[in-house]
GULUM-896876 format. One record per residue: x, y, z of N, C-alpha, C in turn; residue in three letters. Coordinates in steps of 0.02 Angstrom, whole numbers, plus 50000, padded with zeros to 5 digits. Each point is the difference from the previous one (the first is absolute). Layout:
XYZXYZXYZALA;...
***
This chain:
503374995350994500244994749955500405000649939MET;500614998850001500474999349944499984995849955ASP;500485001849945499794993349942500134995050017ILE;500574997750058500044994349986499574995350033ARG;499585002950068499474996850040499464998849953GLN;500035005649951499144997349940500334995249960LEU;500645000749979500224992049977499844994250033HIS;500284999350048499794996050056499204996849992ALA;499505004650016499314999849990499924997049940GLU;500285001649941499924996549936500224989949999ILE;500605002250041500214992649991499354995450051GLU;499835004850058499334994550026499554998949971LYS;499815006449962499154997049972500324998349930ASP;500674997149983499914998149924499474994049977TRP;499904995950050499714993249962499165003349989PRO;499925004250049499305003449953500025004649945ARG;500585004649999500055002649940500084996649917HIS;500394994350024500124995149937499314998149973LEU;499734997650041499254996349989499485006349981GLU;499965005950028499755004249954500135002649928ALA;500764997850008500295002549927499494995449954THR;500294993650011499614992849988499435001349954ARG;499695001650074499254999749981499915005449930LYS;500355005550017499735005249936500404997349938LEU;500404996549991500444997349926499384994749972LEU;499754997150054499454994949974499395001449962ARG;500055007550000499325000349961500285003349940ILE;500044997749924500115003249943499955005549986PRO;500355004749981499845007049980500395000749907SER;499654997849950500554999949965499785003849934VAL;500145006750016499755006749970499924999849924SER;500524993949962499825000449936499124997549983MET;499844993750056499254996949961499535002350061THR;500245004950035499565002650059499704993350053GLY;500494994049999499734994250050500195003050054GLU;499355000550051500204998550085500235009750003GLY;500015004149962500185006550001499765003650059ILE;499274998549994499455004350053500014996850080GLN;500194993450008500134998050048500505000650032GLU;500705000149953500405001850021500225006650026SER;499565007649984500265005650002499505000350077ALA;499224996950009499774999250063500534998150061ASP;500254994049977500564997650068500485005050008ALA;500295004449952500425004350010499705006950029VAL;499325000249987499815007350029499724997450085GLU;499814994949998499944998150064500575000450053ASP;500754996149979500415003050023500225006750012MET;499865005349963500125006650006499395001350055VAL;499544999050003499465002050045500234996950067ALA;500384993150007500134998150073500545004250003ASP;500095005049983500695005550033499745005750024LEU;499315000949990499725004650026500055007049949GLY;500104997149934500235008149952499074997849984ALA;499915007349974499635000949939499994997749925LYS;499574996649978500194993449960499465003349942HIS;500074995249941499584999249943500294998949946GLY;499654997549959500204998149921499825006649927GLN;500265000449949499885003349946500074995149961PHE;499555002049951500304997249925499845004749949ARG;500575000349950499945006149957499365001149950ALA;499794992549971499604998649957499674993450026GLY;499464997749952499594992850021500394995349982LYS;500694999849946500344994249991500675001850055LYS;500045002750026500625003050039499954995050085SER;500454999150025500204994950060500215006850061HIS;499554996950039500105003550073500685003650023PRO;500015005150020500505004450028499674997550078LEU;500464999450025499725000350090500665005450024VAL;499415005250040500635004850012499475000550073HIS;500695004550034499675001350083500665003050024GLY;499695004850057500415004550037499954998650076TYR;500564999950027500234997050066500245006150046LEU;499655004150019500245007850037500244996850098ASP;500704999850017500005001150045500295006250042VAL;499975003749961500245006650038500545001749986GLY;500394996649963500665002349974500285006349969ALA;500515002550017500235005149971500194998249899LYS;500264992049979500085001049930499464992449991LYS;499904999649937499534995449957500194998649938THR;500194993349999500214996949948499504996549964GLY;500094997749927499514996749960500284993750004LEU;499564993149985500094994450007499764997549937ILE;500314999449953500014996549932499894991049997TYR;499644996549983499904992549995499564997049959GLY;499904995549975499864996549936499804992350029MET;499265000450001499714991350005500014997149935TYR;499965002149941499964994949943500464996649979ASP;499784994749948500734995350004499864997449901VAL;500534998149997499964996949933499704994649996GLN;499724998149957499714993249972500684993650017PRO;499444994050017500364995150010500514996249972VAL;499675000249923500344996649966499794993049984GLY;500534997349974500064991049992499904997550087ASP;499274998350003500114996650085500554992050001LEU;499914995849931500594996150015500885001650011LYS;499985005849999500555003350004500254999650081GLU;499445001850034500105002350085500104991850026TRP;500185002050055500234993550054499324999850041ASP;499865005150030499315000850037499565004149982TYR;499435002650022499265002649972500335007550023PRO;500005003649928499985005949976499885006450071PRO;499464995850045499575005650041499884994750059PHE;500564995850020499844997750051500535002550070GLY;500515002549985500375003750045500184995750026ALA;500554994849968500094993150020500875001450041THR;500134999350054500625000450037500384992949998ILE;500604998449971500384997649981500675001949996THR;500624992850002500655001550017500355000149935LYS;500495004649972500305000249948500555001150014ARG;500594999149972500735000449995500125005349965LYS;500375005550015500374999450059499805003850055PRO;499155002849987499755003750045499644999950050HIS;499964992150010499524998550056499295001749989GLY;499534999350049499325001049986499765006649956LYS;499634997649959499735006349932499314999749991VAL;499725005249981499195000650001500125000949916LEU;499474994649982499944997349931499095005449976ILE;499895003949958499405003149984500285005149959ASN;499575000949957499825005449947500025007150021ARG;500495002850014500155009150012500084999550076GLY;500254994450026500544999150043500695006950001VAL;500144998249951500665004849976499845005549981ALA;499305002049960500025005949972499355001549991ASN;499845003750041500055002750066499464999350056SER;499654994049974499385002050052500244996650079LYS;500614996750027500174995950063500275007950031ALA;500405004249957500225004850018499465005150022ALA;499495000549992499465006650005499894995750064LEU;499704994850011499884995650050500475001850062ALA;500624998449988500455001650064500015008050003GLY;500035002749964500025007549996499335003350064ASN;499554996149986499355002150039500024995550072LEU;500274995349982499974996150080500595005650062LEU;500545000849962500585004350034499815007050026ALA;499465003449972499695005850004499544997750066VAL;499744995549990499374998950059500524996550053LYS;500634997249993500484999250073500135007350029THR;500105004449971500165007350020499305003050027MET;499614999449983499325001750021499894996550051LEU;500044996650015499764994150052500555003450066GLU;500525002050009500375003150018500065007350009HIS;499545004149972500235004550005500605004049958ASP;500274996649957500665003449983499935000249921ALA;499505002049981499895001449930500425009849966LEU;500474997349985500355009250016499765003549935PRO;499634998549942499685004049955499064998949978MET;499675004549994499404997849971500244999149925ASN;499344996849974500134994249938499405000649967LEU;500125000849924499504999249964500084995849945ARG;499584993850012500144993649962499725000549920PHE;500424997449948499684999249934500164994449968LEU;499524995150006500274992449978499634998449938LEU;500374998149948499415000549937500314991649968GLU;499265001649966499794991249968500174999249940GLY;500425005449977500274999549909500415003250006GLU;500564998650023500605000350005500504995649926GLU;499784992449990500084997849944499744999349955GLU;499725005549981499575001349946499935007649975ILE;500585003650035500005006350000499715006250026GLY;499314997850037499795004450061499625004449961GLY;499305001850023499565003249989499675005350065TYR;499824997750029499715001650055500565004350058SER;500614997250007500375003650032500225006549962LEU;500115000449949500265009649975499435002750004PRO;499384999249994499575003350000499885003550068LYS;499954993250056499975004450048500595003750036TRP;500574997449964500465004150032500025008849972VAL;499794999749933499855005749976499375003750017HIS;499424996550034499495002950015500175002850072ARG;500204998150066500315001850049500525003050011ASN;500565003149951500665003449989499905003950056LYS;499575003550021500175005650046500344997450068ALA;499574994750036500104995550054500534996349988THR;500044996649960500594994149986500685005250002LEU;500025004849965500715001949988500095004750075SER;499634999150030500415004650076500244993250042LYS;500104993149971500274997050031500834999250005ALA;500414998650042500715000250010500354996849973ASP;499794992649977500244995949958499644994049981ALA;500204995749938499534994549996500644993849997ALA;499624995450018500204994350020499894992149980PHE;500354997049965499674992749969500374994950014THR;500004995350015500294994350038499934995649953PHE;500604995050005500194996249961500364992950028ASP;500214994449989500444995950016500655000749958TYR;500455004650042500695004349959500524995250012GLY;500204993550023500504996550005500054995649940GLU;500704997549961499934994249944500204993450043ASP;500164996549974500024992550026500645000050040SER;500415003949988500494999750045500135004350069ASN;499295003750004500075002350063500175008949991GLY;500085000849927500395007149993499155004150005THR;500075005650044499385004349987500225006549951ALA;499455001349963499955003449952499665006950003GLN;500215006749987499535006649996499795001249928ILE;499525003149971500185005549948499405004649977SER;500465003450015499895009849993499495002049929LEU;499854994149965499645002449948499774995049959GLY;499654998949956499674996049958499825001249935ALA;500064996349952499915000649921499505001949995LYS;499535001849932499405001049982499904994749968GLY;499434999349988499684994449965499455001349938CYS;500135000849927499635001349948499834993149988VAL;499164999749996499834991749984499505002049936TYR;500034997949937499534997949958499864996249970PHE;499584997749946500044995649925500125003449963ASP;500394995549935499965002149930499804995349972LEU;499395002549959499664995349970499814999749924ILE;500134995049940500045000049947499324997949963ALA;499525002249981499394997149968500124997449924GLU;500104993849988499894998749918499655005049960ALA;499385001950032499535000149944500155008749988ALA;500335002650022500245006950020500675002749927ALA;499914994249997500564999349930499904994249933ARG;499385000350011499464994349944500174991650023GLY;500305000150049499924992150023499254994450028GLY;500064997150015499414997050025499645002450071PRO;499385000550014499585001150041500024992750055THR;500044994949972499984994350064500504994149959ALA;500384996950042500584994949984499714995749923GLU;500625002249959500114997449929500504992450014LEU;499824996549949500294993349985500795001049997HIS;500455000950029500715001149991500424999749922SER;499674997049965500274998949929499805006849969SER;499665005450008499895005149969500555004450024CYS;500504998750055500425004550023500375001949946ALA;500064998049957500474998849919499785008149960VAL;499215001050023499875004349959499495006650033VAL;499904997550090499925005150047500305002250062VAL;499955005350009500635003350049499644997550077GLU;500564998950040500054997750078499845003750034SER;499825002650031499845003950071500685000350029PRO;500054991650018500544998350059500665002149985VAL;500164998249912500675002349982500155008350011TRP;499275001949972500015008850011500225003050062ARG;499654997350048500185001750049500704998550018LEU;500224993350005500784998750031500495003649969THR;499825001549915500445006449983500035005550019HIS;499435005750024499815002650041500545000750045ALA;499864994250058500394999250064500785000249998LEU;500164997449940500844998949995500245006149993SER;499605005049959500395007350014499975003650064THR;499804996750049499895005250066500644997950046MET;500274995449990500704998850018500524998449963VAL;500675001450021500674997249973500154991150000ASP;500514997749966500024995450019500264997150053GLU;500155004150059500174998750054499394999950052ASN;499445004449953499364997750030499865006350060GLN;500495005949992499895006750018499545004049973ASP;499655005350018499615002749968500105004749949PRO;499754999349933500255002949944499265003749980SER;499705002850042499365003649962500255007549980VAL;500105002349963500055008749977499975003650060ASP;500265002850024499945006150042500044997950067GLY;499924993850022499924996750057500515001250060ILE;500605002449981500545000850065500045007949974TRP;499555004049985500185006850000499945003550071ASP;499504996750045500065003750060500174994550057LYS;500364996049991500204994350051500645005550046VAL;499955002250047500405003550040500684995350022GLN;500635003150004500504995350040499945001050076ASN;500364993650033499784999950064500475007150021PRO;499885002550061500345004250044500564997350043SER;500255006750009500664996950036499914994450072LYS;499345003850027499784994050064499934993849971GLU;499665000049917499864992649979500544996250005ASP;500605003049974500504996849964500364998950074LEU;499985003350042500454997950057499544992950039ALA;499564999749998499474995450035500214995249954LEU;499945000349934500364993549952500614997650012ILE;500505004350017500694997250011499964996950063ARG;499664999850061499824997350053499904993749988GLN;499215000549955499814993349976500344993749987LEU;500455003549924500474994249983500524998750021ALA;500145002050082500624999250025499684992350053LYS;499294997949974499684995850039499574994549946ARG;500105003149944499364995849962500324994749971PHE;499674995249989500294991649997499474998749939ASP;500384998849926499624999949946499564993849983PRO;500354993850045499884994450010499344998150028ASP;500085004450053499394998350041499305006749994ALA;500285002249948499525003549968499564995249960PHE;500374999049950499684993549961499524997450021LEU;500354994450049499764995950046499345001750018LYS;499985005850042499285003650007499455001749944GLU;500275001849937499474999549961499934992149973MET;500274996650009500104991749985500155000149899ASN;500505005149999500375001549944500604994550007ALA;500595001749946500524996749978500485005849965SER;499905005049968500265004349978499625008049969LYS;500565003550006499615005649984500015002549925PHE;499605003149983500065002549930500485003149961LYS;500425003850064500535006049984500474999150041CYS;500555003549987500684998550052500175007850012GLU;500395000650047500315004550040500205000750057GLY;500195006550027500234998350080499424998850018SER;500175000750111499474999650030499485004850004LYS;500685006349981499575005350008499555000349937GLU;500214999049955499655001349941499264996449979GLU;500144992650017499384997450031499515001550042MET;500095005050058499545002250033499825004049956ILE;500455004649981499645006949982499514998549943ARG;500064995949955499644996549940499284997450055LYS;500154996450044499274996450003499725006150029TYR;500115004350044499745005250036499765005449965ILE;500395002249959499765008449966500204998949905PHE;499864991649997499545002949939499434996549976GLU;499775000549966499294999749970499924993049940PRO;499604994950019499974995149979499374998949945SER;499854996049954499314996649980499924993349991ILE;499694998350030499834992850020499304996549967ASN;500014995649943499424997249997499634995250047ILE;499575001850026499584994950048499624995249989ASP;499934999649952499604995549963499604999949909GLY;500234993649972499675002249924499524995249994LEU;499255001349960499414998650003500104998549923ILE;499714994849981499994999949936499814992249955ALA;499294997450007499884995749940500064992950059GLY;500094993149969499814993650039500765002950036TYR;499834996750064500634998150053499774993450048GLN;499564995949970499994994250051500314994049979ASP;500084995350002500474994249992500014997249929GLU;500424998349967499654997649932500165004349955GLY;499674998849939499995003449953499595003949972THR;499645004849965499555005249972500235004449953LYS;499954998349939500415004349944499255006150005THR;500285006750019499515004449996500555006749962VAL;499575005749981500405005549995499425007050048LEU;500404998750059499595004750052499685007749990PRO;499395001649998499855006149981500305005850065PRO;500274999550039500185002650036500534998850039ARG;500555006650027500444999350038500185003450045ALA;500254998850071500145003850061500434999650045MET;500325005050008500745000050053499725003750051ALA;500294997650058499815004050059500855001150022LYS;499905007350025500745003049988500065006250059ILE;500524999650035500135003150051500555004549988ASP;500135006850029500615003249972500195002050078ILE;500444998850032500385003050058500255006650003ARG;499695006650029500185005249970500515002350061THR;500455004149990500525003050063499995006449983VAL;500125005350049500195006849997500335004149948PRO;499525003849961499625001750024499455001049926ASN;499994991349984499444998649945499275001050032MET;499585000949960499135001050016499664994949971THR;499544999750009499344992649963499805002749960VAL;499885005849983499525003849925500624998949957GLU;500585004150018500655001749955500364990949976ASP;499844995850039500294993149989499444997349937THR;499435001250025499424995149953499945004049937LYS;500105006649992500045004149941500504997949959ARG;500804999750027500394997249959500084994049966LYS;499594994450065499954994349965499604999649919VAL;499295003550005499655001549955500305001149940MET;500415006150012500365005049953500464996649958ASP;500554995150029500344996150013499504994749915HIS;499774997150027499524995249958499835001449941LEU;499605006750006499705004349937500495000249946ARG;500625002650027500575002149964500194994849948ARG;499954993150029500214995049957499414996349970ARG;499425001549997499384999449961499524995250041GLY;500224999350049499614996450051499265003150013PHE;499675003049959499515005850023499334995950014THR;499944994649987499374994750019499984996350072ASP;500685001550022500104996250066499755003550058ILE;499494999550034499755004650052500274997950067ARG;499995005450050500175000550086499314998350027MET;500054994750053499335000850042500375002750067ARG;499905002850031500275003750071499654997050066GLU;500424999150056499874999950072500215003950039TYR;499874999050072500295005850056500824998649996VAL;500315006549988500534999550008500435003650083ASP;500684996350010500315003950040500615004250000TYR;499895006549995500565003149992500744999150053PRO;500615001049976500564998650041499985004250079TRP;500535000150063499745000950050500695001350039SER;499965004350018500884999550055499905006150052LYS;500484997250033499905005850072500834999550017VAL;500245007150007500634999150040500474995650056PRO;500454999249985500284997150058500035003350066PHE;499955006550003500075003350064499524999150033HIS;499314999549967499505001350022499754997350084GLU;499645003150043499964995150056499774992949988PRO;499474998449954499824994449998500504996649977ILE;500305000049961500604996549969500524999250048SER;500215003250051500185001350053499994993450045GLN;499215000150016499504995750043500084991649969ALA;500005001649946499934993349971500704996549989CYS;500745002150016500424999349981500424997550090ILE;499815006550032499944994950082499634995750029GLU;499324999949984499694993350028500404994749957THR;500324999849958500364994549983500564997850039LEU;500385006150020500625001450032499894997050066ARG;499415002150047499484998150056500174992050007PHE;499794995949961499874995049993500854994949979HIS;500405003649993500704997349984500134997449928GLY;499645005249952500174997749939500385005249978LYS;500164998749964500475005849947499944997749938ASP;499155008049972499864997449954500365002949923PRO;499714996649948500325001349950499335007449958GLU;500365005050001499495006049988500005002049921ILE;499474998749962499924999749925499625007249969TRP;500305003349970499595006749982499504999749969PRO;499804995149969499234996449955500034992850020MET;499374999049985499834992450007499834998449915SER;500134995849950499864997149945499265001349998ALA;499724997050069499174998349974499665005550010GLY;499374999850014499485007450000499434999350042SER;499825004750012499445001350067499825006449988ALA;499295000650030499795005650008500175004750040PRO;500785001749996500195004450055499995007849970MET;499825002049946500135003149984499585006650006TYR;499254995850040499505005050029500105002050045LEU;500514997650035500285005450069500415005449989PHE;500584997449960500465005449993499915006549945ASP;499644998449951499965002749956499215002749992GLN;499664995850034499305002550010499815005750052VAL;500204995150042499755005150083500815004750022LEU;500394997549978500635001850021500174999850055GLY;499954993350012500114995250048500704995750004VAL;500424998950042500544995849983499794992650036PRO;500394996849967499654993150005500564994150027TRP;499984994850030500544996050015499794993350013GLY;500394992849977499844995350014500514996150015SER;499864995550060500334996650038499644993050019VAL;500374996050028499794992650027500404996950012GLY;500024995550060500394993550000499734993849974LEU;500304995349981499664992249996500375001049902GLY;499794992850004500114997849922499374995249963HIS;499865001749955499514995349965500205001849931ALA;499684993849952500154998349953499394997249924GLY;500285001449954499304995149940499645003449992ASN;500035007850013499455004249982499654998949933ALA;499404999349997499654998149931500084995349965HIS;500414995450048500014993249967499914995750056SER;499804992649979499994995450027500244997150073PRO;499734999750057500454997750050500155007150028ASN;499755004849995500135007450037500304998850074GLU;500325002150045500064999350057500285004750024TYR;499974999150086500315006850036500374994950062ALA;500425002150014500314997150065499675001350063VAL;499974995450043499535001350060500335004750063VAL;500484996350007500365004850049500235008649982ASP;500025000449943500105007449960499315003150005GLY;499454996049993499405004649991499845001650075MET;500454996350047499895003750061500425005350012ARG;500655000649974500485005550004499825005449956GLU;499435000049958499865004749961499415003250033PHE;499694999050042499525001650061500435006750036GLU;500624997850018500485002750055500265005949937LYS;500165000149960500325004349972499495006749967SER;499354997149997499375003949992500105004550057VAL;499784998550057500345003150051500335006150014VAL;500634997249975500695002750006500065006549961THR;499604999549937500215007549952499445002750002VAL;499454999250053499645006050016500415003450067LEU;500104997750033500215002250059500815003149983TRP;500404997049948500495003349975499945008649956LYS;499414999549949499615003649966500055005350044PHE;499444998950057500085006350059500475002850010VAL;500454995650038500775002650041500365002949941GLU;500064998149948500435003449939499755008649987ILE;499485001149978499495003349984499915006050059SER;499964999450033499795002550063500765003550026GLU;500564995549990500765003049992500155002349966GLY;499875000549939500155003949943499605007850000GLN;499395000150041499585005049998500285005450065ALA;500164996450054500555002950040500445005549980ARG;500314995149973500655002949970500115006149969ALA;
***
C-alpha cells in the first residue's frame, strides 16, 4: 500500500477519527490546576495501547503530571521518537466563550467552513489524537515504515518535569532513534504551510519585591502612609524599567554578549521568506495593528526570530477588584519570560538578570525559578528537515521555511540531549491558541492526519536514499 492509498483510508475512516478526537478533547487536562489530567493521561495511554505498543506512565514526582510513553516495534530499520502534549491552558473567562470550552463543538465560521471549538484543539491535543489515529491507519494496513517511541507529556504548558527526567533516565535507548517528530497544524489562515527548523528558548521566572525587606509593612497598609513608607510596587516597577530600553528591547547588562548572528544558510532562508512576507497579514494573525519597530522585511524577520525578548506576562500587587480600595500593598510580583536565541544559555541569562539588578541597588528583589527550555535548532540539510519540506510539497504546498520559530518547545531534549535531529510538520489550520474560542478547521484536521503518514514515509525514503548514496 502506498502513501495515496493510505490517505484514501484516512478519508474513509474520517468520521470515526473525528469522533475519537472529539472524545479526547472533551476530557479537561489543565496542567496549571491539574483538572482532568489523570483521566486525560489514561485516555491517551489507552490510545497508545490500542496500537499494540508497550505502554506506561511516568511521574517525575508526586506533584508531577504523567508522561505517557510507549514503544511500537514493527521490525523496521528506522526508529522515530514521537513527541506530543495532552495538557492545555486554563479556560479563562467562560463568558468570552461562544461554546463550552470542553464541548468539542462543531460549527460553521467564515471563511473556514466547519470548525471545531475546544480548549486544546489548536495547541495541541487534537494534533496528538490525529497523530495516533494516523499511525493506527498505517498499522491496520501493515504499512507503518518505522518503529516508534512515544513521549506524550501533560506538562508542556507549565514547563515540564516528567519529560526531561524520563529522557535523561532513558538516554542510552532514546538516543538510538534516527529522528524525532512533533506535529501541529501548520497552515496559516490563508492556507500557507510553514515549517520551522528551530525554536527559541524560554526562561521563565518571577521577580518579587517584599516591603518588609526594606522596612516596609508586612500587611496591607492605608495608602495615606505612602508619603513616608516605601511601596514594593514602585520598587519593582522601577527595577523592571531598567531591563528594557525605550523600544522595549532587552537592556540587561551583557544579555546580548552571547547572541549569535544568523548563519549564511539562515540568511538565505530569510531572503526567501522576505519575498513572501506580508506584514499586514502577519499583524492580522496576531490581532495587532502595528509593529513596535521599523525596518525592511528581511530586517523584521531577522529580528523576530534571531533576537531575544524580555516580556512581562503578569503584574500582581494589591487591590485588583472593581471599585476603590486605598492600600499600600506589602508585596509585588512580576512574571517574566525571556525568549533566548543561539547561543544564549538558561543559567547565564538568569545570572545576568540578577547581576543587572544588584548593580543598580535592587538587592532586595528575589527571583523564583521554574522549568526552562533552552533554544533548539536543526540544520536545513538534515533528512528530517528535508522530509518535512517534501511532505508539504507532496500535498501541493509551497512551504515557507523558517530557520527558527519565535515560540518555544522542549525540542532541545532531542537535538541537544539525545543528539537526535527533530522535525515539525502538519497540514491544517487552527487559531486562538490560549484564547477563548480556540478552534481548528475540520477539513484541515483530516488533511493533517494524511501529512503524518506522508512525513514518516518520506523520512525513511530520504534517509535511506542518503545512506545508499
